[in-house]
Backbone as CSV, one residue per row, in Angstrom:
resi,resn,N_x,N_y,N_z,CA_x,CA_y,CA_z,C_x,C_y,C_z
1,MET,29.737,-18.126,4.700,28.878,-17.127,3.636,28.023,-16.176,4.766
2,GLN,27.904,-14.923,4.459,26.935,-14.032,4.991,25.932,-14.269,4.626
3,LYS,24.635,-14.373,5.460,23.426,-14.354,5.029,22.509,-13.021,5.181
4,MET,22.037,-13.163,4.313,20.929,-11.378,4.796,19.581,-11.640,5.389
5,THR,19.365,-11.156,6.209,17.967,-11.442,6.966,17.397,-10.011,6.796
6,ASP,15.864,-9.964,7.335,15.174,-8.829,7.246,15.339,-8.411,8.455
7,ALA,15.045,-6.876,8.658,14.843,-6.309,9.942,13.506,-6.843,10.875
8,SER,13.696,-7.007,11.938,12.703,-7.991,12.465,11.277,-7.010,12.460
9,ARG,11.138,-5.718,12.638,10.249,-5.081,13.169,9.158,-5.035,11.771
10,THR,7.807,-5.081,11.881,7.043,-4.723,11.081,7.081,-3.625,10.505
11,HIS,7.135,-3.375,8.905,7.304,-2.022,8.764,5.989,-1.560,8.217
12,ILE,5.507,-0.585,8.438,4.110,-0.349,8.004,4.075,0.660,6.891
13,MET,3.632,0.386,5.574,3.621,1.558,4.522,2.316,1.627,3.868
14,ALA,2.077,2.940,3.514,0.724,3.485,3.173,0.835,3.546,1.598
15,LEU,-0.302,3.276,1.037,0.053,3.665,-0.409,-1.045,4.718,-0.944
16,ALA,-0.298,5.943,-1.451,-1.322,7.127,-1.131,-1.333,8.220,-2.380
17,ASN,-2.203,8.203,-2.733,-2.405,9.547,-3.825,-3.985,10.056,-4.059
18,GLN,-4.101,11.393,-3.784,-5.518,11.899,-3.501,-6.061,11.754,-4.903
19,LYS,-5.222,11.193,-6.341,-5.980,11.223,-7.290,-6.275,9.677,-7.754
20,GLY,-7.580,9.553,-7.909,-7.856,8.393,-8.335,-7.457,7.978,-9.956
21,GLY,-7.647,6.625,-9.750,-7.166,5.940,-11.219,-5.626,5.848,-11.524
22,VAL,-4.696,6.173,-10.663,-3.424,6.055,-10.722,-2.813,4.636,-10.581
23,GLY,-3.687,3.627,-10.442,-3.155,2.372,-10.133,-2.793,2.075,-8.518
24,LYS,-3.257,2.970,-7.476,-2.832,2.679,-6.159,-3.523,1.134,-5.394
25,THR,-4.544,0.862,-5.978,-4.933,-0.230,-5.299,-4.458,-1.300,-6.199
26,THR,-4.379,-1.348,-7.266,-3.591,-2.503,-8.536,-2.140,-2.899,-7.672
27,THR,-1.719,-1.622,-7.419,0.051,-1.826,-6.761,-0.150,-2.367,-5.559
28,ALA,-1.311,-1.727,-4.532,-1.342,-2.611,-3.253,-1.676,-4.173,-3.227
29,ILE,-2.612,-4.315,-4.200,-2.624,-5.724,-4.236,-1.733,-6.421,-4.902
30,ASN,-0.829,-6.110,-5.732,0.215,-6.813,-6.438,1.390,-6.639,-5.987
31,LEU,1.680,-5.763,-5.006,2.796,-5.605,-4.131,2.378,-6.335,-2.901
32,ALA,1.472,-6.450,-2.229,1.329,-7.686,-1.430,1.752,-8.898,-2.117
33,ALA,1.045,-9.228,-3.204,1.392,-10.695,-3.811,2.764,-10.942,-3.588
34,GLY,3.733,-9.989,-4.417,4.930,-10.009,-4.657,5.656,-10.076,-3.472
35,LEU,5.300,-9.258,-2.416,6.280,-9.786,-1.165,5.990,-11.072,-0.643
36,ALA,4.604,-11.262,-0.514,4.551,-13.034,-0.456,5.181,-13.910,-0.714
37,GLU,5.431,-13.704,-2.459,6.135,-14.644,-3.098,7.506,-14.530,-2.634
38,LEU,8.076,-13.651,-1.992,9.390,-13.394,-1.841,9.538,-14.067,0.020
39,GLY,8.514,-14.794,0.368,8.589,-15.015,1.672,8.167,-14.367,2.701
40,ARG,7.405,-13.108,2.491,7.209,-12.289,3.583,5.913,-12.439,3.736
41,LYS,5.531,-12.224,5.110,4.273,-12.176,5.502,3.529,-10.943,5.335
42,VAL,2.391,-10.849,4.743,1.968,-9.405,4.387,0.462,-9.115,5.296
43,LEU,0.055,-8.046,5.624,-1.620,-7.779,5.954,-1.686,-6.460,4.931
44,LEU,-2.651,-6.325,4.409,-3.269,-5.835,3.563,-4.371,-5.004,4.230
45,VAL,-4.231,-3.824,4.515,-5.471,-2.759,5.166,-6.064,-2.373,4.200
46,ASP,-7.393,-2.362,4.086,-8.447,-1.680,2.800,-8.990,-0.746,3.480
47,LEU,-8.166,0.501,3.090,-8.819,1.941,3.996,-9.622,2.667,3.086
48,ASP,-10.168,2.171,1.662,-10.825,2.916,0.678,-12.575,2.027,0.745
49,PRO,-13.188,2.860,0.694,-14.387,2.633,1.037,-15.545,1.691,-0.317
50,GLN,-14.225,1.863,-1.134,-15.081,1.148,-2.457,-14.568,-0.319,-2.192
51,GLY,-13.518,-0.269,-1.340,-13.181,-1.967,-0.874,-12.700,-2.598,-1.996
52,ASN,-11.883,-2.025,-3.134,-11.407,-2.837,-3.942,-10.327,-3.828,-4.267
53,SER,-9.544,-3.732,-3.066,-8.378,-4.292,-2.728,-9.040,-5.534,-2.130
54,SER,-10.106,-5.266,-1.476,-10.535,-6.354,-0.708,-11.483,-7.505,-1.927
55,THR,-12.026,-6.720,-2.499,-12.715,-7.603,-4.229,-11.270,-8.162,-5.094
56,GLY,-10.465,-7.864,-5.035,-9.162,-8.283,-6.123,-8.521,-9.022,-5.332
57,LEU,-9.074,-9.454,-4.036,-8.013,-10.745,-3.278,-9.226,-11.733,-3.080
58,GLY,-10.315,-11.332,-3.420,-11.304,-12.286,-3.658,-12.218,-12.383,-2.520
59,ILE,-12.367,-11.503,-1.524,-13.004,-11.285,-0.763,-14.481,-10.571,-0.957
60,ARG,-15.540,-11.741,-1.085,-16.833,-11.330,-1.200,-17.279,-10.345,-0.215
61,PRO,-18.593,-9.833,-0.595,-19.174,-8.806,0.188,-19.643,-9.399,1.303
62,GLU,-20.368,-10.478,1.380,-20.938,-11.178,2.579,-19.913,-11.559,3.694
63,ALA,-18.365,-12.003,3.068,-17.542,-12.271,3.925,-17.054,-11.448,4.978
64,ARG,-17.258,-10.033,4.680,-17.018,-8.838,5.068,-17.461,-8.742,6.310
65,LYS,-17.450,-9.724,7.431,-18.110,-9.331,8.646,-17.906,-8.500,9.693
66,LYS,-16.618,-8.058,9.718,-15.647,-7.055,10.437,-14.752,-6.296,9.314
67,THR,-14.749,-4.923,9.309,-14.336,-4.226,8.576,-13.502,-3.265,9.032
68,SER,-12.589,-2.841,8.283,-11.590,-1.590,8.835,-12.334,-0.515,9.515
69,TYR,-13.594,-0.623,9.069,-14.447,0.775,9.928,-14.568,0.194,11.227
70,ASP,-14.918,-1.111,11.489,-14.751,-1.872,12.890,-14.065,-1.266,13.748
71,LEU,-12.792,-1.594,13.031,-11.371,-1.201,13.691,-11.126,-0.115,14.102
72,ILE,-11.292,0.920,13.205,-10.834,2.346,13.473,-12.179,3.063,14.264
73,VAL,-13.194,2.616,13.877,-14.348,3.720,14.404,-14.877,2.539,15.667
74,ASP,-15.009,1.659,16.052,-15.391,1.168,16.939,-14.608,0.225,17.963
75,GLY,-13.126,0.081,17.428,-12.207,-0.252,18.363,-12.376,-1.714,18.207
76,ALA,-12.851,-2.316,17.214,-12.640,-3.972,17.165,-11.371,-4.513,17.353
77,ASP,-11.514,-6.035,17.553,-10.171,-6.343,18.135,-9.470,-7.107,16.637
78,LEU,-8.247,-7.113,16.662,-7.783,-8.158,15.477,-8.348,-9.151,14.898
79,GLN,-8.423,-9.881,15.551,-9.011,-11.264,15.586,-10.112,-11.392,14.917
80,ASP,-10.954,-10.218,15.167,-12.538,-9.997,14.456,-12.372,-9.734,12.882
81,VAL,-10.929,-8.699,12.582,-11.154,-8.045,11.432,-10.279,-8.549,10.517
82,VAL,-9.152,-9.390,10.968,-7.912,-9.830,9.909,-8.479,-11.511,9.534
83,ILE,-8.630,-11.294,8.176,-9.480,-12.660,7.599,-7.918,-13.154,6.645
84,GLY,-8.050,-14.346,6.236,-7.281,-14.932,5.490,-7.249,-14.831,3.762
85,THR,-6.879,-15.075,3.134,-6.923,-14.840,1.443,-7.097,-16.266,0.942
86,ALA,-6.834,-16.283,-0.438,-6.187,-17.477,-1.178,-4.935,-17.483,-0.908
87,PHE,-3.936,-16.754,-0.935,-2.425,-16.592,-0.508,-1.969,-16.961,0.837
88,PRO,-1.574,-17.777,1.039,-0.953,-18.271,2.337,-0.437,-17.305,2.881
89,ASP,0.517,-16.317,2.378,1.253,-15.395,3.336,0.388,-13.832,3.339
90,VAL,-0.427,-13.647,2.612,-1.355,-12.477,2.799,-2.437,-12.410,3.286
91,LYS,-2.902,-11.846,4.610,-4.264,-11.392,5.112,-4.295,-9.809,4.806
92,ILE,-5.865,-9.719,5.279,-6.359,-8.566,4.521,-7.529,-8.343,5.975
93,ILE,-7.613,-6.833,6.209,-8.756,-6.194,6.716,-9.456,-5.590,5.588
94,PRO,-10.542,-6.136,5.454,-11.240,-5.529,4.437,-12.106,-4.280,4.710
95,ALA,-12.648,-4.022,3.564,-13.452,-2.715,3.536,-14.875,-3.073,3.087
96,ASN,-15.775,-2.135,3.122,-17.120,-1.848,2.632,-17.595,-0.433,2.726
97,ALA,-18.524,-0.093,2.218,-19.090,1.348,2.066,-19.218,2.022,3.504
98,ASP,-19.219,1.222,4.634,-19.425,1.926,5.930,-17.902,2.701,5.997
99,LEU,-17.216,2.685,5.352,-15.971,3.710,5.650,-16.596,4.888,5.022
100,SER,-17.334,5.077,4.367,-17.590,6.389,3.806,-18.253,7.389,4.769
101,SER,-18.658,6.922,5.814,-18.977,7.582,6.763,-17.902,7.804,7.815
102,ALA,-16.967,7.318,7.591,-15.833,7.164,8.981,-15.529,8.784,9.192
103,ASP,-15.526,9.133,8.398,-14.656,10.555,8.635,-15.740,11.707,9.700
104,LEU,-16.768,11.652,9.159,-17.612,12.067,10.338,-18.119,11.348,11.547
105,ASP,-18.154,9.975,11.809,-18.035,9.394,12.749,-16.921,9.572,13.729
106,ILE,-15.615,9.787,13.174,-14.562,10.228,14.319,-14.260,11.860,14.097
107,VAL,-14.659,12.358,13.522,-13.892,13.606,13.772,-14.432,14.559,15.279
108,SER,-15.007,13.842,15.958,-15.306,14.416,17.033,-14.692,13.722,18.277
109,ASN,-13.728,12.823,17.973,-12.846,12.067,19.140,-11.337,12.719,18.739
110,GLU,-11.168,12.898,20.203,-9.906,13.710,20.396,-8.654,12.980,19.711
111,LYS,-8.750,11.606,19.692,-7.651,10.913,19.059,-7.865,10.372,17.885
112,ARG,-8.408,11.251,17.116,-9.230,11.119,15.475,-7.909,10.804,14.529
113,SER,-6.867,11.104,14.790,-5.823,11.215,14.127,-5.012,9.800,14.013
114,TYR,-5.198,9.346,15.432,-4.178,8.254,15.709,-5.176,6.606,15.882
115,LEU,-6.299,6.906,15.484,-7.104,5.405,15.757,-6.340,4.354,15.206
116,LEU,-6.238,4.415,13.447,-5.458,3.438,12.783,-4.102,2.978,13.706
117,HIS,-3.351,4.070,13.948,-2.182,4.037,14.560,-2.298,2.784,15.581
118,ASP,-3.171,3.022,16.652,-3.395,2.393,17.845,-3.706,1.015,17.557
119,ALA,-4.677,0.914,16.648,-5.484,-0.319,16.278,-4.212,-1.285,15.775
120,LEU,-3.539,-0.836,14.609,-2.274,-1.801,14.740,-1.217,-1.669,15.356
121,ARG,-1.142,-1.180,16.524,-0.221,-1.655,17.605,-1.125,-2.314,18.643
122,GLN,-2.019,-3.083,18.240,-2.747,-3.915,19.708,-1.529,-5.127,20.059
123,PRO,-1.536,-5.529,21.138,-0.780,-6.511,21.827,-0.469,-7.843,20.784
124,LEU,-1.933,-8.239,20.197,-1.954,-9.308,19.408,-1.339,-9.385,18.080
125,MET,-0.945,-7.862,17.770,-0.450,-7.882,16.194,1.105,-8.880,16.238
126,ASP,1.526,-8.429,17.299,2.795,-9.793,17.236,2.568,-10.763,16.949
127,THR,1.477,-11.312,17.151,1.343,-13.111,17.083,1.177,-13.397,15.704
128,TYR,0.720,-12.327,14.906,0.686,-12.636,13.433,1.930,-12.573,12.675
129,GLY,2.912,-12.013,13.028,4.725,-12.268,12.640,4.590,-11.677,10.881
130,PHE,3.525,-10.229,11.063,3.894,-9.685,9.505,4.967,-8.949,9.694
131,ASP,5.538,-9.151,8.322,6.920,-8.484,7.784,6.395,-7.149,7.665
132,TYR,5.275,-7.059,6.843,4.982,-5.784,5.889,3.398,-5.941,6.570
133,ILE,2.885,-4.374,6.602,1.601,-4.133,6.683,1.213,-2.931,5.284
134,LEU,0.503,-2.951,4.606,0.600,-2.156,3.526,-1.078,-1.506,3.577
135,ILE,-1.169,-0.233,3.548,-2.143,0.520,3.600,-3.031,1.250,2.724
136,ASP,-4.272,0.233,1.909,-4.527,1.039,0.629,-5.388,2.446,1.062
137,CYS,-4.958,3.344,0.945,-5.853,4.565,1.316,-6.670,4.918,0.130
138,PRO,-7.830,5.762,0.511,-8.611,6.021,-0.371,-8.299,7.502,-1.300
139,PRO,-8.703,7.650,-2.411,-8.212,8.699,-3.186,-8.876,10.132,-2.850
140,ALA,-8.221,10.527,-1.670,-8.539,11.478,-1.170,-7.963,11.859,0.151
141,LEU,-7.652,13.122,0.334,-6.880,13.437,1.730,-7.727,13.785,2.811
142,SER,-8.075,12.729,3.404,-9.376,12.668,4.297,-8.620,12.369,5.391
143,LEU,-9.618,12.040,6.793,-9.020,11.952,7.659,-8.782,10.554,7.901
144,LEU,-8.963,9.596,6.939,-8.950,8.166,6.714,-7.383,8.118,6.219
145,THR,-7.023,9.051,5.493,-5.604,9.285,4.813,-4.543,9.702,5.793
146,VAL,-5.166,10.817,6.474,-4.224,11.473,7.682,-4.056,10.014,8.729
147,ASN,-5.030,9.120,9.101,-4.956,8.097,10.070,-3.855,7.298,9.482
148,ALA,-3.768,7.181,7.961,-2.674,6.184,7.500,-1.242,6.721,7.396
149,LEU,-1.197,7.983,7.471,0.122,8.660,7.100,0.099,8.783,8.831
150,VAL,-0.404,8.837,9.768,-0.100,8.983,11.244,0.382,7.230,11.613
151,ALA,-0.234,6.294,11.342,-0.042,4.803,11.296,1.459,4.111,11.001
152,CYS,1.808,4.973,9.565,2.829,4.167,8.930,4.095,4.489,9.032
153,ASP,5.351,3.836,8.700,6.650,3.895,8.622,7.070,4.985,7.189
154,SER,6.207,4.696,6.089,6.584,5.498,5.069,5.715,5.266,4.145
155,VAL,5.601,6.243,3.096,4.502,6.070,2.087,5.182,6.004,0.477
156,LEU,4.194,5.005,-0.158,4.617,4.913,-1.544,3.489,5.335,-2.475
157,VAL,3.962,6.169,-3.317,3.002,7.301,-4.053,3.176,6.510,-5.176
158,PRO,1.888,5.868,-6.102,1.696,5.534,-7.520,1.306,6.864,-8.115
159,LEU,2.327,6.987,-9.291,2.345,8.087,-9.944,1.958,7.826,-11.571
160,GLN,1.011,8.043,-12.069,0.234,7.953,-13.348,0.994,8.631,-14.535
161,CYS,1.665,8.137,-15.408,2.678,8.812,-16.205,1.442,9.602,-17.201
162,GLU,1.231,10.533,-16.879,0.348,11.507,-17.805,0.614,12.834,-17.304
163,PHE,0.020,13.905,-18.573,0.384,15.200,-18.581,-0.401,15.591,-16.908
164,PHE,0.379,16.602,-16.005,0.017,17.262,-14.778,0.391,16.291,-13.501
165,ALA,1.016,15.139,-13.762,0.995,14.037,-12.938,1.653,14.802,-11.597
166,LEU,2.815,15.371,-12.058,3.653,16.075,-10.817,2.693,16.926,-10.021
167,GLU,2.056,17.684,-11.017,1.785,18.848,-10.212,0.605,18.411,-9.192
168,GLY,-0.084,17.363,-9.422,-1.136,16.695,-8.299,-0.440,16.184,-7.309
169,LEU,1.068,15.932,-7.360,1.648,15.310,-6.244,1.948,16.644,-4.735
170,SER,1.587,17.747,-5.328,2.181,18.799,-4.346,1.301,19.058,-2.839
171,GLN,-0.258,18.670,-3.211,-0.999,18.604,-1.963,-0.786,17.720,-0.957
172,LEU,-0.668,16.422,-1.684,-0.115,14.986,-1.068,1.300,15.569,-0.183
173,MET,2.440,16.193,-1.133,3.716,16.088,0.016,3.686,17.175,0.936
174,LEU,2.425,18.401,1.024,2.140,19.243,2.381,1.866,18.196,3.082
175,THR,0.883,17.501,2.907,0.065,16.733,3.866,1.025,15.937,4.448
176,ILE,1.649,15.422,3.804,2.708,14.168,4.679,3.661,15.478,5.364
177,ARG,4.061,16.648,4.957,5.272,17.564,5.886,4.225,17.667,7.030
178,ASP,3.013,17.913,6.954,2.362,18.433,8.158,1.985,17.382,9.105
179,VAL,1.960,16.133,8.567,1.876,14.983,9.495,3.150,14.454,10.138
180,ARG,4.318,14.997,9.581,5.796,14.800,9.661,5.797,15.807,11.389
181,ARG,5.440,17.175,11.194,5.488,18.176,12.012,4.797,17.691,13.146
182,SER,3.396,17.066,13.057,2.193,17.127,14.067,2.396,15.903,14.909
183,ALA,2.318,14.811,13.807,2.005,13.409,14.562,3.061,12.334,14.759
184,ASN,4.046,12.204,13.283,4.564,11.290,13.093,5.993,11.927,12.382
185,PRO,6.946,11.969,13.490,8.241,12.524,12.889,9.127,11.654,12.004
186,ALA,9.017,10.620,12.267,9.820,9.592,11.319,9.174,9.194,10.105
187,LEU,8.118,9.727,9.419,7.220,9.299,8.345,8.305,9.799,7.393
188,ARG,8.487,8.978,6.523,9.444,9.122,5.116,8.537,9.110,3.895
189,ILE,9.005,9.267,2.593,8.416,8.844,1.555,9.244,7.418,0.969
190,GLU,8.705,6.500,1.018,9.565,5.268,0.485,9.552,5.535,-0.902
191,GLY,8.843,6.187,-1.460,9.180,6.339,-3.276,7.957,6.360,-4.519
192,VAL,8.463,6.772,-5.282,7.256,6.944,-6.094,7.555,6.134,-7.216
193,VAL,6.260,5.265,-7.315,6.591,4.729,-8.758,5.446,4.635,-9.869
194,LEU,6.117,5.039,-11.166,5.576,5.235,-11.838,4.448,4.212,-12.639
195,THR,3.493,4.355,-12.735,2.433,3.558,-13.505,1.847,3.657,-14.778
196,MET,1.365,2.562,-15.101,0.642,2.866,-16.586,1.931,3.745,-17.500
197,HIS,3.091,2.911,-17.312,4.340,3.749,-18.302,4.264,2.955,-19.480
198,ASP,4.290,3.585,-20.812,4.452,3.220,-21.997,5.677,3.639,-22.678
199,SER,6.961,2.863,-22.648,7.939,3.293,-23.151,7.875,3.744,-24.651
200,ARG,6.783,3.119,-25.437,6.582,3.839,-26.694,6.005,5.551,-27.098
201,ASN,5.800,5.724,-25.842,4.935,7.180,-25.669,5.723,8.236,-25.379
202,ASN,6.076,9.296,-26.048,6.801,10.227,-25.860,6.397,10.982,-24.662
203,LEU,5.199,10.991,-24.214,4.791,11.726,-23.051,5.126,11.158,-21.687
204,THR,4.996,9.580,-21.899,5.631,8.658,-20.819,7.086,9.197,-20.662
205,ALA,7.649,9.260,-21.712,9.039,9.661,-21.501,9.589,10.792,-20.638
206,GLN,8.603,11.778,-20.947,8.662,12.959,-20.563,8.475,13.201,-19.301
207,VAL,7.255,12.329,-19.028,6.606,12.405,-17.614,7.869,11.755,-16.471
208,GLU,8.479,10.495,-17.012,9.395,10.069,-16.385,10.676,10.649,-16.201
209,ALA,10.962,11.302,-17.151,12.480,12.349,-17.306,12.139,13.311,-15.992
210,ASP,10.507,14.160,-16.136,10.654,15.077,-14.963,10.852,14.904,-13.920
211,ALA,10.073,13.405,-13.470,9.913,12.612,-12.383,11.272,12.648,-11.714
212,ARG,12.210,11.892,-12.483,13.485,11.892,-12.044,14.191,13.068,-11.773
213,ALA,14.251,13.956,-12.668,14.600,15.401,-12.354,14.343,15.796,-11.424
214,ASN,13.055,16.165,-10.848,12.623,16.905,-9.936,12.702,15.966,-8.731
215,MET,12.757,14.512,-8.437,12.534,13.778,-7.394,13.876,12.808,-7.024
216,GLY,14.698,12.879,-8.043,15.941,12.233,-7.871,15.573,10.562,-7.697
217,GLU,16.765,10.070,-6.559,16.198,8.732,-5.715,14.941,8.744,-5.237
218,LEU,14.094,9.568,-4.997,12.496,8.973,-4.558,11.849,7.998,-5.519
219,VAL,12.143,8.223,-7.004,11.616,7.720,-8.138,12.301,6.424,-8.359
220,MET,11.173,5.386,-7.593,11.413,3.776,-7.810,12.273,3.615,-9.195
221,LYS,13.516,2.516,-9.332,13.840,1.933,-10.335,12.810,1.324,-11.189
222,THR,12.118,0.751,-10.376,11.016,-0.075,-11.434,9.966,0.741,-11.800
223,THR,9.549,0.375,-13.121,8.364,1.131,-13.493,7.246,-0.173,-13.877
224,ILE,6.114,0.301,-13.922,4.672,-0.652,-13.694,4.123,-0.209,-15.494
225,PRO,4.297,-1.124,-16.261,3.544,-0.997,-17.529,2.307,-0.829,-17.961
226,ARG,2.035,-0.109,-19.027,0.614,-0.298,-19.158,0.617,-1.461,-19.648
227,ASN,-0.487,-2.551,-18.952,-0.400,-4.002,-19.635,-1.999,-4.627,-19.608
228,VAL,-2.533,-5.042,-20.522,-3.908,-5.596,-20.267,-3.832,-6.758,-19.183
229,ARG,-2.754,-7.590,-19.064,-3.285,-8.582,-17.862,-3.310,-7.753,-16.752
230,ILE,-2.726,-6.965,-16.538,-2.923,-5.982,-15.261,-4.409,-5.377,-15.121
231,SER,-4.932,-5.236,-16.078,-6.291,-4.675,-15.875,-7.385,-5.477,-16.115
232,GLU,-7.006,-6.788,-16.724,-7.938,-7.777,-16.552,-8.008,-8.676,-15.068
233,ALA,-6.856,-8.777,-14.894,-6.805,-9.276,-13.163,-7.901,-9.156,-12.068
234,PRO,-8.142,-7.929,-11.934,-9.051,-7.578,-10.655,-10.527,-8.368,-11.111
235,SER,-10.808,-8.395,-12.226,-12.553,-9.039,-12.568,-12.204,-10.435,-12.381
236,HIS,-11.014,-10.973,-12.404,-10.809,-12.525,-11.960,-10.615,-12.677,-10.192
237,ALA,-10.818,-11.440,-9.917,-10.116,-11.581,-8.216,-8.945,-12.010,-7.735
238,LEU,-7.984,-11.684,-8.725,-6.819,-12.324,-8.401,-5.524,-11.128,-8.799
239,PRO,-4.756,-11.053,-8.213,-3.268,-10.392,-8.464,-2.818,-10.827,-9.535
240,VAL,-2.417,-9.964,-10.670,-1.847,-10.306,-12.098,-0.746,-11.339,-11.907
241,LEU,-0.171,-11.321,-10.560,1.061,-12.400,-10.489,0.601,-13.794,-10.767
242,THR,-0.738,-13.937,-10.055,-1.331,-15.265,-10.340,-2.187,-15.230,-11.834
243,TYR,-2.806,-14.448,-12.036,-3.769,-14.336,-13.275,-2.870,-14.720,-14.653
244,ASP,-1.550,-13.985,-14.558,-1.032,-14.309,-15.705,0.437,-14.022,-15.258
245,THR,0.949,-15.081,-14.771,2.463,-15.151,-14.158,3.667,-14.537,-14.862
246,THR,3.395,-15.129,-16.113,4.553,-14.687,-17.054,4.347,-13.321,-17.658
247,SER,3.229,-12.759,-17.603,2.899,-11.307,-18.051,4.112,-10.238,-17.802
248,LYS,3.991,-9.105,-18.597,5.248,-8.312,-18.481,4.742,-7.300,-17.050
249,GLY,3.347,-7.504,-16.812,2.863,-6.666,-15.483,3.372,-7.752,-14.285
250,ALA,3.234,-8.735,-14.660,3.373,-9.582,-13.572,5.123,-9.619,-12.831
251,ALA,6.234,-9.109,-14.174,7.253,-9.298,-13.845,7.843,-7.840,-13.284
252,ALA,6.981,-6.631,-13.638,7.287,-5.561,-13.068,6.811,-5.738,-11.536
253,TYR,5.712,-6.330,-11.443,5.253,-6.015,-9.457,6.496,-7.086,-8.747
254,ARG,6.911,-7.819,-9.592,8.095,-9.043,-8.861,9.037,-7.781,-8.756
255,ALA,9.332,-7.298,-9.491,10.559,-6.320,-9.339,10.471,-5.415,-8.663
256,LEU,9.289,-4.602,-8.615,8.946,-3.743,-7.497,8.944,-4.310,-5.823
257,ALA,8.457,-5.487,-6.177,8.483,-6.179,-4.443,9.771,-6.399,-3.898
258,LYS,10.623,-6.643,-4.997,12.284,-7.118,-4.564,12.673,-5.685,-4.472
259,GLU,12.553,-4.847,-4.997,13.397,-3.465,-4.801,12.838,-2.710,-3.462
260,ILE,11.798,-3.121,-3.150,11.420,-2.710,-1.913,11.863,-3.559,-0.643
261,ALA,11.819,-4.890,-0.874,12.157,-5.919,-0.082,13.844,-5.718,0.571
262,ASP,14.378,-5.490,-0.801,15.734,-5.350,-0.581,16.368,-4.409,0.230
263,ARG,15.406,-3.293,0.269,15.754,-1.970,1.735,15.720,-2.395,2.810
264,ARG,14.765,-3.414,3.133,14.599,-3.641,4.395,15.764,-4.864,4.930
265,LYS,16.846,-5.374,4.105,17.723,-6.277,4.271,18.933,-5.516,5.279
266,ILE,19.344,-6.475,6.107,20.360,-5.922,7.000,21.184,-7.058,7.089
267,PRO,22.660,-6.990,7.260,23.603,-7.975,7.456,23.551,-8.631,8.580
268,ALA,23.117,-10.172,8.756,23.552,-10.804,9.684,24.768,-11.556,9.880
269,VAL,24.884,-12.141,11.385,26.239,-12.826,11.648,26.732,-13.777,10.827
270,SER,27.971,-13.731,9.879,28.064,-14.781,9.133,27.983,-16.281,9.687
271,GLU,27.179,-17.136,8.687,27.261,-18.237,9.268,27.943,-19.544,8.314
272,VAL,28.497,-20.323,9.420,29.686,-21.449,8.544,28.695,-22.484,7.933
């Protein structure tokens, strides 16, 4: 029988949208949890000064001794910034408000756009054996976001099902194009995932139809529903997959994780 195995190289994926409130951090937390359920080892890099990914995975402020700020600005070693979570196969590089000044602190550095790229490729990274590194970007097209785009292999774009949603993507797409031309030619769009999807709402149906008409296969098959359990889970410092494992929100994020993980599979030698 032929067994499917994953490509061996760690896949680095940024979750980005300059518009806030689209479910970016929620997707980062739950995608990490969903991939871990599938047996993948995941590192979540919290690059948002609000630190919501860190909070959502139960990392209390006093536990954030070293953060992504120290990694990028001060060149901290990985073993000083990578910490465990309550989920065995999910680790995190946490964030706090120090990141708010990061753009100013690195703007004079001639390698300012490559700092995260180089930090995530320290030789020690290989010892962790991560299958995925997810980067939760800030809700702005800042120098931090550019660092994430230079560092990653692909970009997952959460898109809220609301009026003008598609118009808001234009600047992000231009930024991705510029990064491809200047610093990361291999950068690609992993996909656009529709969030806060309400199948009973005519506007949601119109946004989905427009997105699929304009972007075709870039739009993920999985959509993330508007679900109260998804909204409640962060207040308990848990992914929705743990908070209410049978909810529609948990099922959707499991489906998204599987859709993404399936793309990394390659045929292996047949085993007897």
